[in-house]
C-alpha positions as CSV (number, residue, x, y, z in Angstrom):
1,M,-56.1,-11.0,2.8
2,R,-56.8,-13.6,5.8
3,L,-54.4,-14.5,8.7
4,G,-54.0,-17.7,10.4
5,I,-52.1,-18.2,13.9
6,D,-50.7,-21.2,15.6
7,I,-51.6,-21.8,19.0
8,G,-49.1,-23.4,20.9
9,K,-45.6,-21.7,21.6
10,V,-46.9,-18.8,19.8
11,I,-49.9,-17.9,21.9
12,I,-49.7,-20.0,24.8
13,N,-46.1,-20.0,26.1
14,G,-46.0,-23.5,27.6
15,P,-42.6,-23.4,28.1
16,A,-42.5,-20.2,30.4
17,H,-44.9,-21.6,32.9
18,P,-43.9,-21.4,36.4
19,E,-44.4,-25.0,37.5
20,G,-42.3,-26.9,34.7
21,G,-42.6,-25.7,31.3
22,D,-45.2,-27.3,29.0
23,T,-45.6,-30.4,30.8
24,A,-47.9,-28.2,33.1
25,F,-49.8,-27.7,29.9
26,F,-49.9,-31.2,28.9
27,T,-50.5,-33.0,32.2
28,G,-51.0,-30.7,34.9
29,D,-54.5,-30.2,36.5
30,T,-56.9,-28.0,35.2
31,A,-56.0,-25.0,37.6
32,R,-52.4,-25.7,36.7
33,M,-52.7,-25.7,33.1
34,L,-55.1,-22.3,33.4
35,R,-51.9,-20.8,34.9
36,T,-50.0,-21.5,31.6
37,P,-48.9,-17.7,30.3
38,A,-49.5,-16.2,27.1
39,M,-46.8,-15.4,24.6
40,P,-45.8,-11.6,25.8
41,G,-47.6,-9.0,23.8
42,S,-49.5,-11.9,21.7
43,F,-53.3,-10.7,22.7
44,E,-52.8,-7.1,22.1
45,A,-50.7,-7.4,18.9
46,I,-53.2,-10.1,17.7
47,A,-56.1,-7.6,18.5
48,R,-54.6,-5.1,16.4
49,L,-54.0,-7.6,13.7
50,V,-57.8,-8.6,13.7
51,A,-58.7,-4.9,13.2
52,L,-55.9,-4.5,10.1
53,F,-57.4,-7.9,8.6
54,D,-61.1,-6.7,9.1
55,G,-61.6,-9.7,11.6
56,R,-60.3,-12.5,9.1
57,V,-58.0,-14.1,11.4
58,W,-58.2,-17.8,12.5
59,L,-56.2,-20.0,14.7
60,V,-55.3,-23.1,13.4
61,S,-53.6,-25.6,15.5
62,K,-52.5,-29.5,16.0
63,C,-53.1,-31.5,18.9
64,G,-55.2,-34.4,19.9
65,E,-58.4,-34.2,21.6
66,R,-57.3,-33.7,25.4
67,V,-54.9,-30.9,24.3
68,R,-57.9,-29.4,21.8
69,R,-60.3,-29.3,25.1
70,R,-57.6,-28.1,27.2
71,T,-56.8,-25.2,24.6
72,V,-60.2,-24.3,24.3
73,E,-61.0,-24.0,28.1
74,W,-57.7,-21.9,28.4
75,L,-58.5,-19.4,25.8
76,G,-62.0,-19.1,27.5
77,H,-60.6,-18.4,30.7
78,H,-58.2,-16.0,29.5
79,D,-61.1,-14.3,27.5
80,F,-59.0,-14.7,24.2
81,A,-62.2,-13.8,22.1
82,G,-63.0,-10.9,24.0
83,R,-59.4,-9.2,24.3
84,T,-58.4,-10.2,20.7
85,G,-61.6,-10.1,18.7
86,I,-61.1,-13.6,17.3
87,P,-64.6,-15.7,18.1
88,P,-64.5,-19.2,19.3
89,D,-66.1,-20.4,16.0
90,R,-62.6,-19.3,14.2
91,V,-60.8,-21.8,15.9
92,R,-60.0,-24.9,14.1
93,F,-57.6,-28.2,15.1
94,C,-56.0,-31.0,13.2
95,R,-54.2,-34.0,14.3
96,R,-50.9,-33.4,11.7
97,R,-49.1,-30.4,11.2
98,P,-49.0,-30.6,7.7
99,D,-53.0,-31.0,7.6
100,K,-52.8,-27.1,8.6
101,A,-52.7,-27.0,4.8
102,I,-56.3,-28.0,4.4
103,H,-57.4,-25.5,6.6
104,C,-55.5,-22.8,5.1
105,A,-56.6,-23.8,1.7
106,E,-60.2,-23.6,2.9
107,L,-59.9,-20.5,4.4
108,G,-57.8,-18.9,1.9
109,L,-55.1,-17.7,4.1
110,T,-52.7,-15.3,2.9
111,H,-50.5,-15.2,6.2
112,F,-49.7,-17.5,8.4
113,V,-48.0,-17.5,12.1
114,D,-46.5,-20.8,13.2
115,D,-43.3,-21.8,15.3
116,T,-42.9,-25.2,13.4
117,L,-40.8,-25.6,10.3
118,E,-43.0,-28.4,9.1
119,V,-45.9,-26.8,9.2
120,H,-44.2,-23.7,6.8
121,E,-43.1,-26.6,4.5
122,A,-46.6,-27.9,4.2
123,L,-47.9,-24.3,3.4
124,R,-45.1,-23.0,0.9
125,G,-46.5,-22.1,-2.1
126,L,-50.1,-22.3,-0.8
127,V,-49.8,-19.2,1.7
128,P,-47.6,-16.4,0.2
129,H,-46.5,-14.9,3.7
130,L,-45.2,-17.4,6.1
131,Y,-43.9,-16.3,9.5
132,L,-41.6,-18.4,11.6
133,F,-42.1,-17.4,14.8
134,G,-40.0,-18.0,18.2
135,P,-36.4,-18.9,18.5
136,Q,-35.0,-20.8,15.7
137,A,-32.2,-22.5,14.9
138,A,-32.3,-22.1,11.1
139,V,-34.7,-20.2,9.1
140,P,-35.2,-21.0,5.1
141,A,-35.0,-17.9,2.8
142,W,-38.7,-18.5,1.8
143,T,-40.1,-17.8,5.4
144,R,-39.5,-14.8,7.8
145,H,-38.3,-15.1,11.0
146,T,-40.5,-13.2,13.5
147,P,-38.7,-13.9,16.9
148,V,-41.4,-11.8,19.2
149,W,-45.1,-10.6,18.1
150,T,-44.0,-7.0,17.8
151,D,-42.0,-8.3,14.9
152,V,-45.1,-10.4,13.7
153,E,-47.0,-7.3,13.6
154,E,-44.5,-5.2,11.7
155,A,-43.9,-7.6,9.3
156,V,-47.5,-8.5,8.6
157,T,-48.5,-4.8,8.6
158,A,-45.9,-4.0,6.2
159,T,-47.5,-6.4,3.9
160,F,-50.5,-4.3,3.6
161,A,-48.3,-0.9,3.3
162,G,-46.3,-3.2,0.6
163,T,-42.9,-1.9,1.7
164,P,-39.9,-3.3,1.3
165,A,-39.8,-4.7,4.9
166,G,-43.1,-6.4,4.0
167,R,-41.7,-8.5,1.5
168,D,-40.9,-12.0,2.3
169,R,-37.6,-13.2,1.5
């Protein structure tokens, strides 16, 4: 069992930035970017999931070089590794959303949390447990909708217990 987690709008809550949503993360100065909050409950839930997965957890994010640097800086500033147990060498980046499938295959991921349906479509049939995070207009039957981190944790944990709640639709 191995878990993959997206970063933007899953861990980093760009839309909730007090000074102007995602643009503050993408185009603001460093101090402004670092004030971008985390998704409520994300660090705590991820830390518990890291323990559940015995450390077999990676972050996989789509972005360009500038946003990659800013993301790494944000993670360091917020002590993400220390607070969750995911070390910096467990963070991977790609340039296109469908390329997340390459990382998932290389890492043998069995669970993946992402807010973008395009990513889920690329992972369908490759990663058995897919969790579509955040508010969504439509959720296909082959993925599990997890609006907030407590939902992610409950759904993922259930797959370990083998309970009906853990079965993806």
